[in-house]
N, C-alpha and C positions, 0 to 999 in steps of 0.2 A: 681053436681056443677062443678066438675073438668072437665067433658066433655064439659060443657058450656064454660069454660075458653079456652079450647083447640079449640073449634069451633071459638071463637072470635079471637084467635091468628091466626088460619088458614084463617079466613076471612080477617084479617089485612094483612097477608102475600100475599094473592091474590090481595088485593087492592094495596099494595105497588108494587107488581110485575107489575100490569097493569099500575100504574103510571110511573114506570121506563121504561116500553116499550114505553109509550106515550112520555116521555122525550127523549128517544133514537131516536124515529122517528122524533121528532122536531129538535133535534140536527143534524141529518142526513140531514134534509131538509134545515136547516140554512147553513150547510157546503157546500151543493150543490149550494145554492144561492150565498154564498161567492165566490166560484170558478167561477161562472158566472160573478159576479161583478168584480173580478180580471181580467178576460179576457177582459171584456168591458173597464176597466180602461186602460189596456195596449193598446187597440185599440185607445182610446182617446188620450193617451200620444203620440202615433206615429203620429196621425193626428195633434196634437198640434205642434209637432216638424216640420212637413211639413209646416204648416201655418206660424210658426215662421221664417222658411227659406225663404218663399215667401215674408214675410214682410221685412226681412233684404234685400233681393234682390231688392225689390221695392224702399226701402229707399236709397239704394246705387245708383240706377239708377237716382233718383231725384237729388242727389247731383252733 
C-alpha cells in the first residue's frame, strides 16, 4: 500500500513537472510576442508622429 502511495506521488510529481514545463513554454512564447508587439508599437508611434507633423504643416499652409 505504501508503494502505491509513492507511485501516486511520483506520478503527481511528473504531471506537475510536465505542467510547469508547458506553462514555462507558454510564458516564453507570450514574452516573445510581447517583445514583437512593443517593437511594432514603437514603429507605429514614429509613423504617427510623422503624420501628425504632415497634418500640422498642411494646416499651417492653408492658413
